[in-house]
C-alpha positions in Angstrom: 3.1 -16.0 13.4 1.6 -13.2 15.4 -1.9 -12.9 16.8 -2.7 -10.2 14.3 -1.8 -12.6 11.4 -4.1 -15.2 12.9 -6.9 -12.6 13.4 -6.6 -11.3 9.8 -6.4 -14.9 8.4 -9.6 -15.9 10.3 -11.4 -12.8 9.0 -10.3 -13.5 5.4 -11.5 -17.1 5.8 -14.9 -15.9 7.2 -15.3 -13.4 4.4 -14.4 -15.9 1.7 -16.7 -18.6 2.9 -19.5 -16.1 3.5 -19.2 -15.0 -0.1 -19.2 -18.6 -1.3 -15.8 -18.3 -2.9 -13.2 -21.0 -3.3 -9.6 -20.6 -2.3 -8.5 -21.3 -5.9 -10.6 -18.4 -7.1 -9.4 -15.9 -4.6 -5.8 -17.0 -5.0 -6.0 -16.6 -8.7 -7.5 -13.1 -8.6 -4.9 -12.1 -5.9 -2.0 -13.5 -7.9 -0.9 -16.0 -5.2 -1.0 -19.7 -4.9 -3.9 -21.6 -3.3 -1.5 -23.2 -0.7 -0.1 -19.8 0.2 -3.7 -18.4 0.7 -4.4 -21.4 2.9 -1.4 -20.6 5.1 -2.5 -17.0 5.3 -6.0 -18.0 6.4 -4.6 -20.3 9.0 -2.3 -17.6 10.4 0.8 -19.5 9.5 2.2 -16.8 7.2 2.5 -13.0 7.8 0.3 -10.5 6.1 2.3 -7.7 4.3 0.6 -4.5 3.2 0.6 -5.8 -0.4 -1.1 -9.0 0.6 -3.7 -7.1 2.6 -4.5 -5.0 -0.5 -4.5 -7.9 -3.1 -6.4 -10.4 -1.0 -8.8 -7.8 0.3 -9.5 -6.6 -3.2 -9.9 -10.2 -4.4 -12.5 -10.7 -1.6 -14.2 -7.5 -2.5 -13.6 -5.8 0.9 -10.3 -4.0 0.3 -7.4 -4.0 2.8 -9.4 -2.3 5.5 -12.1 -5.0 5.4 -9.5 -7.6 6.6 -8.3 -5.5 9.5 -9.8 -6.3 13.0 -12.5 -4.1 14.2 -11.3 -1.6 16.8 -12.4 -2.3 20.4 -15.6 -0.6 21.4 -15.1 1.8 24.3 -17.8 3.7 26.0 -17.9 7.4 25.0 -18.4 10.1 27.6 -21.7 11.9 27.2 -20.4 15.4 26.7 -23.9 16.8 26.9 -24.3 15.7 30.5 -23.0 17.8 33.3 
């Protein structure tokens, strides 16, 4: 799968473990199988918009909570000069 699938999967795993949740519990709430959730977390399956919503909601972070953080770029100081 793509780098984004791996990145989202790793973030989902981090959030799930940080919350002390089991794969079985998250999968049941999201309406998917535990093996499929495992494949998503490993980046071996692609994340659709529906999966982002259902798994994100099951983890309590919503779809946006699973997306990678945007890169930080320095902002120009508009007050200077």
